[in-house]
N, C-alpha and C positions, 0 to 999 in steps of 0.2 A: 504494500500500500504506500502511495506517495508520501503521505504525512509522516509515516514511520521512518521512511528512508530520509526525508528531509531533516527530521530531528536527529537522526544518527549522523548525518553529514555535519550538522552544527555542533555536535558534542565536543570536538577538540578546540573550538574557538572560544575566546573570551565572551562573557555575557553581552557586552555592548555590541560586538560584531554579530553575534547570533540574533540579537534584537533587531539590528539594522537589516540583516538578511530577511528576517520575517516580515519587516515593514515593506521592503522592496518587493518581496514575493506577493504580498497582499495587494500592493499597488498595481503591479503588472497584471495580476489575475483579475483585478477589478476593471482595469482598462480593457483587457481581452479575456472575457470569460470563456471564449472558445479555444483558448490555448490549452494544450495538453503538456503539463510539466513532467519532466523525468529527471531524476537524480543520476548524475554520473560521478561515482566515487573516485574514479581515476583522475578526472579533471577537476574535481571539487566544484562542480557546477550543478545548476538546475537548468536544463535545456528546455526551451519553450518551442513547441511545435504548433503550427497553425494548420487547420484542416486542408487548406489548398496550397499554402506557401511552404509547408513543411518547416524545417528548422529555420527560425528567424533570429532569435537572440537567446542569451543565457545570462544567468546570475552566477558570477564567479567569486569565490571566497579566497582572498589572498592571505598568505601566511603573515604578511606585513600588517594585517588588521584592516585592510580596505575591502570593500565589497564593490565589484565592478558589474555594471549592466552592459553586457557585450552585445554588439550588433554584428551579425555575420557579414553583411554587406556594408559595413559602416563607412568604408571609403567613399561610397556613392551617396552618402547622406551629408547634408550641409547643416551643421550645428556647432556653435562654439562650445557646447558641452562635451562633444566627442573628442577623444584624445587617442594617442597611440604611443608606442615606445620607440618608433623609428625602425623597428625590426620586422613589423608585420606588413603584409601587402594588402590584405583584404579587410580584416576586422578593425573596429574602433570601439571605444567604450567610454562610459561615464563612470568615473571613480567616485566613490562615496566613503566618507569616514563617519564613525558613530557621532551622532549629535548634529550632523548636517541636515538641512532641510531637503526634502525630496521634491523636485520640480515636476509635479504630476502632469501638468499640461504639456510641458516640453517632452516628457517621456511618451505621452499619448501620441503626440504628433510624430515623433521619431518611429514609434512602433508602427503607426499607420503607413508611414512612408516606406519603412523596411518591408512590410507585407506587400505593398504595391509593387516594389521592385521584383518580388519573387512570384507574383501570380500573372 
């Protein structure tokens, strides 16, 4: 069951990071209730699949305490929130730290644009 897997994924992380990950998960699923989330323990991610667009984005938990909202085709999206490390060709992400505000409207727009790129 997804909820059990998600809680198991969060176990090694400090409480503030786990809390942030839960908030971001709820935000994304509120924006896209048609998403099917799946935990990947190897990548430390929750991957979001859209019924038509398939894999669109993911929630990544970093060992440094950040939580990233990753967009598979992020390089094709135009947003000042998106960043990369200069090493990736395709993906971009929004980094979050515990205590930071979650820009719900901006995330909703990016998710809609990301889905449109893949359908």
